[in-house]
N, C-alpha and C positions, 0 to 999 in steps of 0.2 A: 504494500500500500504506500502511495506517495505521501510524503510529509504534508504537502499542501492540502490533501484531502481532509486531514484531521480538523483543519481550521474552518472548513466550509460550513456556512450557516444556510439552512434551506427552509423555504416556505412551500408547503404542499397545498395544492387546491384540487380537490377531487370530490365529487358529490356522492360517490359510493363509499360508505364507511369501511367496508371490508377491504377494498382496494387501498384506501387511504392508510389503514392500519398495517397492511402488508408492506406497503411502500415505506412507511416510517420505520418498520422493523428492519427492512433491507438496508436502508440508509444508515441507521444507527449501528448495525452490525459492521458496516464498512467505515465507521468512524465519523460520519457526518453528524452535524447537530441540527435537528429539526426544531426550528424556533416558532413555527406556527402551522396549524392544520385547519383548513377551512373547506367549506362545501360549495361556495359559489364564487364566480369571477370578480364581482364587485368587492366583496370582502377581501379577496386575494390581493387586489390592487391596493386596497387600504393598508393591509398588513405589510406588503412589500415596501410601500412608500414610507411607512413609519419605522419598520424594523431594519430596512436596508440590508437584506441578506445577500449572500454571494450568488445564490441560485434560487430560481422559482420553477417549480414543476407543476404545470397546469394540464388538467384534462381538457380535451376539446369541448365536450358537451357538458355544460354546467348551467344551473339556473341563474337568473338575473343578468349575468354577463358571461358569454361563452369564453373559452380559453384563448381562442385566437384574438378576440377583441381585447381581452385582458393583456395578452402578450404585446399587442401593438402599443398599449399605453406604457407598459414597463419598458419596452425597447426604445420608444421615442424619447424617454427621459433618461435612458442609460442607467436604470436603477439596479438591474441584476441580469445575469445570464438566464435564459429561459429554455427549458426542455418541455416539449409538448407531448402529452400522452393521448393516444387515439386507439379506438377499437377498429379503425379502418385504415387501409393502406393505399387508398386511392391517390394517384399522383396529384390531382387537383387540390386535395386537402393538404398534402405535404407542401405544395407550392404556396398555398395560402399561409401556412404556418411560417414558412421561410420568409415570405414577403412581409409578414407581420413582425419579423424580428426574432423569431425563435432560432436558437443556435443549433438545436438538435431535436429529434423526435423519436418516440418509442411506440411501437405498435403492441397493444395488449393482446394476449398475455405476454409478459416479458419476465426475464429472470435477472438475478443479480449480475450475471455475466453480460447481459445486455445493458443494464442500467449504468454501471460504472464508466464504460467507454463513452456513452452518450453524455454523461455529466462532464467528463474530462474534455470532450470535444466542445461542449457548450461554453464552459468556463474559459477555455483557451481562446475561442473565437470572440467571446465578449471582451476579454483582456486585450485582444488585438484591436478591436474596434475602438475601445477607450484610448488605447495608446495612439492610434491614428488620429483620433479627435484632438488630442493635445499636440500632435506633431504637425498635422496638415490642416491648412486653413479651410479651403472650400470643399464642398461636397464633390465637385468634379475631380479635384486633386486627390481626394480620399479614394474615390473609385479607381483612379489610375494606379495609386499606390497599392490598393488591394489586389489589383490584377498582377502587379509585379510580385507582391508577397506570395500570392497563390502559386505563381510559376516557380519562385525560389524555393518555397516549401516542398513543392513537388520534386524538385531536383534533389533536395536534401533527403527526402524520403526514399527516392529510388536509388541514389548513389551511396547513401550512408545508413540506410536501414532505420531511419528515424520515423516516429509517428508524427502526425500533424502537430499536436501540442508540443512535442520535443523540438520540432523544426522551428516553430514560432519562437519558443523560448530561446533557442540558440541565436536566431536573428536578433531578438530583442537584446540579449546579453552582449552580442558582438557590437550592436549599435551603441550601447552604453560604453563598452570598453574602448571602442575606437573613436567615440565622439562623432559618429556619423548618424544620419537619419536612417530609419529602417528601410526607406525607399532606396537609399544609396547602397546599403548592404545587400538588399535584394537584387539590385542591378548588377553588382559585382559578382554575386553568385551565378546569375544568369549568364553573364559575359565570361565567367571563368577566371576573373581577375582578383578574386579575394585573396589569393596567395597561399603558399604551402602551409604556413602556420595555421591559417583558418581551417584548412582542410583537416589537418591533424587534430585541431581542437574540436572539430565537429564530431569526430569519432569518439573522443573522450567524453564529450557532452552526452552523446547517445548512451555510452556505457554507464555514465553516472546516473542518467535517468532510469535505466533498466535496473540499476542496483538499489534504487530507493525502495 
């Protein structure tokens, strides 16, 4: 289990009590801290706004306010990473969730083995978005840098066996260590000009992540 997982605070929004209970149990067994459990989307938004958790897990179908509408509000204000739960796997619904700002989704029924990677992916992507918000001014520039980051992460994954969260953390760390923007680091990775030290450090970073 990664060290960062232990510190994650989570709000669960699921209108079915049994699923909510099972989800809480899974999360706590993995070291996450469930700070609130609610049964409707409107209360979920209120809890996330007041508690500022690291992660919100929302079911799609909930009374008062559905999970996708709730996710839109949370994502717009950059309040927390969002994972969407759904009993359906239709592409349209997945695309709606993504467009709403959800960072990952899970199709029910799911297991702990499904849950943890989805959470790691959501938190990593949320961290990436917030980092870009502070680094890049306009929405158009952010979209351009996101494209560069996606390409650079893909190269780190294929060439160095890193996961997507590991690849982003390596880019972020290299950005800080070298006092470059993440966009510049991504460009250097794509162009192959990052240098031999960076290549060596990439392997070490991946090994360190796996050892956590």
